[in-house]
BAVEX-936846 format. One line per field, with one value per residue: residue in one letter; x, y, z of N, C-alpha, C in turn. Coordinates in steps of 0.001 Angstrom, whole numbers. Example, Ala and Ser with C-alpha at 12.3 -4.5 7.8 and 13.67 -1.06 7.14 Angstrom:
% BAVEX-936846
resn = (A|S)
n_px = (13190|12850)
n_py = (-5690|-2250)
n_pz = (7800|7080)
ca_px = (12300|13670)
ca_py = (-4500|-1060)
ca_pz = (7800|7140)
c_px = (13200|12900)
c_py = (-3300|30)
c_pz = (7800|7870)
//
This chain:
% BAVEX-936846
resn = (M|L|A|V|T|F|T|G|S|G|D|Y|T|Y|T|N|M|I|D|M|G|A|S|M|G|M|G|H|V|T|V|E|P|V|G|Y|H|L|K|P|T|L|D|K|R|L|S|E|T|A|K|L|H|K|K|I|V|S|L|E|G|V|A|N|A|T|V|R|I|T|G|Q|A|M|F|A|S|A|R|K|S|V|G|G|A|F|I|A|I|D|P|A|F|E|T|E|A|N|N|L|L|M|R|S|I|V)
n_px = (-29145|-26614|-25143|-25525|-24059|-21508|-21334|-21467|-18951|-16831|-16909|-16589|-13523|-12280|-12955|-11241|-8771|-8042|-7969|-5762|-3921|-4249|-3092|-458|133|-107|-2302|-5502|-6745|-5281|-3066|-1766|758|-972|-1016|1270|825|1399|3671|5706|8398|10566|10518|7386|5640|4270|3362|3594|2698|1958|-673|-1792|-2316|-4302|-6240|-7348|-7387|-9620|-11745|-14698|-15850|-13278|-10983|-8359|-4849|-1968|1580|3196|6445|7616|9368|11440|14382|17850|19597|22370|25334|28407|28805|25877|23175|19843|16912|14378|11846|10734|9416|9228|8969|7128|8221|6563|4022|3480|1367|339|-2322|-2815|-795|900|3570|4595|4677|6730|9219|11758)
n_py = (-23385|-24339|-22279|-19731|-21033|-20985|-18252|-16952|-18196|-17489|-14704|-14182|-15219|-12973|-10656|-11296|-11439|-8792|-7744|-9665|-8083|-5605|-5031|-5979|-4373|-624|-195|605|2899|5254|8539|11223|14041|16521|16038|13835|11337|11433|12635|11359|13240|13901|16168|16461|16006|15127|16860|17367|14836|13544|15193|15249|12294|11764|12924|11347|8919|9780|10120|8580|4861|4514|1758|1454|3693|3916|6160|5374|5518|5825|4693|4646|3564|3042|-260|-1906|-3912|-5289|-6550|-5757|-3409|-2797|-1194|-127|-649|827|642|2030|1851|1938|172|-80|1061|-562|-3406|-6860|-7350|-4892|-4911|-7533|-8347|-7882|-10260|-11829|-10140|-10635)
n_pz = (-8574|-8528|-10048|-8606|-7003|-7481|-8228|-6379|-4778|-6602|-6176|-3451|-3778|-4946|-4428|-2060|-2877|-3896|-1301|-657|-2559|-1864|1544|33|-921|-1290|-316|149|38|-1810|-684|-2284|-3424|-5199|-8366|-8300|-9316|-11830|-12605|-10901|-8369|-6480|-5588|-5130|-2857|719|3463|6625|7582|9834|11069|8777|8866|11416|10731|8542|9677|11617|9841|9206|8735|8214|8738|9245|9048|7739|7550|4354|2493|-999|-3728|-6404|-7668|-8750|-8453|-8517|-8950|-9424|-12186|-12916|-13557|-12665|-12562|-9681|-6844|-4491|-539|1845|5468|8493|10972|13943|13527|11456|10927|10501|9692|7756|6526|4806|4423|6626|7699|7067|8290|10118)
ca_px = (-28411|-25375|-24818|-25452|-22055|-20169|-21532|-20646|-17288|-15686|-17515|-15553|-11796|-12197|-12995|-9601|-7592|-8071|-7458|-4546|-3971|-4013|-1895|855|1174|-377|-3982|-7120|-6911|-3487|-3494|-1018|209|-1382|305|2512|860|1286|5564|6585|9692|10791|9922|6184|5931|3162|3870|2543|1725|1108|-1969|-3140|-2816|-4896|-7376|-7997|-8244|-11013|-13249|-15992|-15516|-11627|-10001|-6434|-4340|-796|2376|4485|6813|7475|9959|11863|15457|18708|20606|23895|26480|30411|28422|24889|22558|18675|15976|13823|11236|10899|8113|9586|7846|7804|7272|5857|2601|2251|657|457|-3894|-2424|1015|919|4263|4697|4776|7999|10390|12346)
ca_py = (-23666|-24498|-21116|-18827|-21498|-20492|-16883|-16599|-18767|-16385|-13157|-14765|-15743|-12139|-10204|-11716|-11048|-7265|-7615|-9114|-7262|-4426|-5495|-6265|-2827|594|74|439|4377|6133|10300|11963|15137|16765|15664|12686|10271|11592|12338|11184|13792|14061|17295|16549|15040|15527|17137|17797|13741|13723|15752|13971|11020|11774|13089|9884|8074|10106|9376|7908|4337|4239|1286|1664|4372|4498|5920|4966|6105|5531|5537|4281|3241|1577|-1261|-2282|-4329|-4766|-6850|-5017|-2200|-2827|-722|-1417|79|122|608|2538|1753|2669|-1145|587|1328|-1407|-5403|-8412|-7257|-3679|-5279|-9150|-8870|-8246|-12063|-12107|-9457|-10457)
ca_pz = (-7410|-8912|-10836|-7064|-5680|-8175|-7816|-4652|-4261|-7290|-5759|-2277|-4021|-5778|-2515|-1069|-4152|-3669|214|-240|-3034|-571|2314|-327|-1568|-784|636|-355|-943|-1508|-560|-3147|-3459|-6835|-10235|-8383|-10706|-13386|-12906|-9519|-8158|-4706|-5456|-4775|-1542|1339|4801|8291|7283|11749|11551|8204|9242|12195|10006|7581|10935|12406|9438|9431|7186|8320|9663|9138|7913|7864|6817|3728|1514|-2336|-4869|-7714|-7182|-9121|-7803|-8525|-8536|-9948|-13391|-14072|-12915|-12352|-12042|-8816|-6440|-2687|-278|3078|6408|9954|11827|14747|12886|10056|11461|9839|8796|7055|5315|4387|3820|7989|8238|6905|8752|12192)
c_px = (-26936|-24633|-25101|-23905|-21660|-20428|-20690|-19379|-16532|-15892|-16377|-14063|-11635|-11742|-11028|-8737|-7488|-7796|-6162|-3286|-3180|-2996|-667|1383|794|-1604|-4595|-6915|-5341|-4176|-1965|-563|-434|-289|1236|2582|1089|3284|6265|8289|9590|11353|8066|6188|4971|4280|3413|1882|1420|-20|-2082|-3549|-4033|-5848|-8431|-8103|-9302|-12174|-13684|-15871|-13702|-11249|-8780|-6684|-2885|792|3392|5429|7554|8475|10721|13728|16348|19590|20956|24861|27365|29381|26902|24324|20956|17757|14714|12688|10976|9435|8596|8319|8073|6653|6838|4536|1857|2438|328|-1358|-3344|-754|1271|2658|5465|5265|6340|9637|10925|13170)
c_py = (-23706|-22944|-19745|-19631|-20722|-18796|-16254|-17045|-17879|-15246|-13137|-14157|-13402|-11056|-10784|-11700|-10006|-6891|-8010|-8358|-5961|-4082|-5620|-4891|-1419|588|-57|1992|4696|7766|10776|13293|15202|16328|14308|11697|10079|11885|12318|11914|13762|14972|17626|15726|15995|16293|17601|16333|13301|14138|15046|12646|11026|12169|12185|9263|8636|10031|8548|6607|3948|3266|1104|2699|4605|5182|5798|5958|5809|5926|4923|4311|2187|774|-1663|-2442|-4680|-5654|-6475|-4568|-2928|-1653|-1527|-37|-73|714|1419|1882|1919|787|-792|395|494|-3011|-5550|-7797|-5551|-4110|-7078|-8975|-8454|-9071|-12119|-11253|-10004|-9569)
c_pz = (-7812|-9373|-9099|-6779|-6093|-7865|-6666|-4256|-4896|-6723|-4004|-2504|-4439|-4730|-2138|-2066|-3937|-2441|-158|-1450|-2405|318|1864|-322|-670|-107|-601|-1364|-856|-1171|-949|-3058|-5236|-7746|-9886|-9242|-11600|-13751|-11466|-9537|-7054|-4566|-5108|-4094|-238|2935|5663|7784|8722|11527|10237|8379|10704|11397|9292|9329|11746|11743|9185|8156|7624|9528|10250|8587|8649|6617|5635|2758|8|-3152|-5676|-6574|-8445|-8598|-8368|-7976|-9808|-11732|-13832|-13093|-13559|-11659|-11425|-8181|-5117|-2118|1330|4156|7844|11021|13220|14682|12155|11148|10645|9675|7708|6179|5547|4413|5876|8641|8167|7277|9706|12603)
//
Protein backbone atom coordinates (compact mmCIF):
# COMPACT_ATOMS: atom_id res chain seq x y z
CA MET A 1 0.00 0.00 0.00
CA LEU A 2 2.83 2.42 0.85
CA ALA A 3 4.62 1.64 -2.42
CA VAL A 4 1.50 2.47 -4.42
CA THR A 5 0.93 5.66 -2.43
CA PHE A 6 4.51 6.91 -2.82
CA THR A 7 4.63 5.97 -6.52
CA GLY A 8 1.39 7.85 -7.17
CA SER A 9 2.58 10.84 -5.16
CA GLY A 10 5.90 10.87 -7.03
CA ASP A 11 4.22 10.65 -10.44
CA TYR A 12 1.85 13.49 -9.52
CA THR A 13 4.73 15.70 -8.34
CA TYR A 14 6.84 14.90 -11.41
CA THR A 15 3.96 15.72 -13.77
CA ASN A 16 3.37 19.03 -12.00
CA MET A 17 7.08 19.89 -12.26
CA ILE A 18 7.04 19.26 -16.01
CA ASP A 19 3.90 21.38 -16.51
CA MET A 20 5.31 24.18 -14.33
CA GLY A 21 8.56 24.21 -16.29
CA ALA A 22 6.67 24.23 -19.58
CA SER A 23 4.47 27.14 -18.51
CA MET A 24 7.51 29.16 -17.38
CA GLY A 25 9.42 28.71 -20.62
CA MET A 26 8.65 27.70 -24.14
CA GLY A 27 6.04 25.01 -23.50
CA HIS A 28 6.04 21.29 -24.11
CA VAL A 29 6.91 21.55 -27.81
CA THR A 30 8.70 24.27 -29.79
CA VAL A 31 8.83 24.86 -33.53
CA GLU A 32 12.14 26.28 -34.72
CA PRO A 33 13.88 26.77 -38.06
CA VAL A 34 16.06 23.88 -39.22
CA GLY A 35 19.44 23.97 -37.49
CA TYR A 36 18.50 26.79 -35.08
CA HIS A 37 19.28 24.76 -31.96
CA LEU A 38 22.79 24.01 -33.23
CA LYS A 39 23.67 27.62 -34.04
CA PRO A 40 21.03 30.21 -33.12
CA THR A 41 21.29 33.35 -35.26
CA LEU A 42 18.94 36.09 -36.41
CA ASP A 43 19.23 34.72 -39.95
CA LYS A 44 17.39 31.57 -38.87
CA ARG A 45 13.80 32.55 -38.22
CA LEU A 46 10.32 31.40 -39.10
CA SER A 47 8.21 33.28 -41.60
CA GLU A 48 4.43 33.35 -41.98
CA THR A 49 3.95 32.62 -38.28
CA ALA A 50 0.21 33.39 -38.44
CA LYS A 51 -0.33 30.56 -40.94
CA LEU A 52 1.92 28.25 -38.95
CA HIS A 53 0.07 29.06 -35.73
CA LYS A 54 -3.30 28.37 -37.36
CA LYS A 55 -2.05 25.03 -38.68
CA ILE A 56 -0.60 23.95 -35.32
CA VAL A 57 -3.74 24.89 -33.35
CA SER A 58 -5.85 22.82 -35.75
CA LEU A 59 -3.84 19.64 -35.02
CA GLU A 60 -5.55 16.98 -32.96
CA GLY A 61 -4.40 16.95 -29.35
CA VAL A 62 -3.08 20.52 -29.35
CA ALA A 63 -4.65 22.42 -26.45
CA ASN A 64 -3.00 25.79 -27.07
CA ALA A 65 -0.24 27.46 -29.05
CA THR A 66 1.35 30.88 -28.96
CA VAL A 67 4.04 32.70 -30.90
CA ARG A 68 7.08 33.82 -28.90
CA ILE A 69 10.43 35.28 -29.80
CA THR A 70 13.54 34.24 -27.91
CA GLY A 71 17.03 35.57 -28.09
CA GLN A 72 20.25 36.29 -26.35
CA ALA A 73 21.21 39.74 -25.14
CA MET A 74 23.96 41.69 -23.46
CA PHE A 75 22.88 43.73 -20.46
CA ALA A 76 25.28 46.54 -19.59
CA SER A 77 25.57 49.14 -16.89
CA ALA A 78 28.32 51.58 -15.95
CA ARG A 79 29.93 48.90 -13.76
CA LYS A 80 29.67 45.66 -15.72
CA SER A 81 28.08 43.71 -18.52
CA VAL A 82 26.40 40.33 -18.33
CA GLY A 83 24.93 38.00 -20.89
CA GLY A 84 21.29 37.03 -20.70
CA ALA A 85 18.31 35.76 -22.58
CA PHE A 86 14.85 37.10 -23.29
CA ILE A 87 11.44 35.82 -24.28
CA ALA A 88 9.21 38.28 -26.15
CA ILE A 89 5.48 37.63 -25.84
CA ASP A 90 2.24 39.12 -27.11
CA PRO A 91 0.08 39.64 -24.00
CA ALA A 92 -3.07 39.42 -26.13
CA PHE A 93 -2.40 35.71 -26.70
CA GLU A 94 -0.83 34.79 -23.36
CA THR A 95 -2.83 33.44 -20.44
CA GLU A 96 -1.92 32.14 -17.01
CA ALA A 97 -2.62 28.65 -18.37
CA ASN A 98 0.23 28.85 -20.92
CA ASN A 99 2.52 31.34 -19.18
CA LEU A 100 2.96 31.21 -15.43
CA LEU A 101 4.76 34.58 -15.43
CA MET A 102 1.58 36.40 -16.60
CA ARG A 103 0.49 36.50 -12.94
CA SER A 104 3.37 38.92 -12.28
CA ILE A 105 2.72 41.35 -15.15
CA VAL A 106 0.87 44.50 -14.11
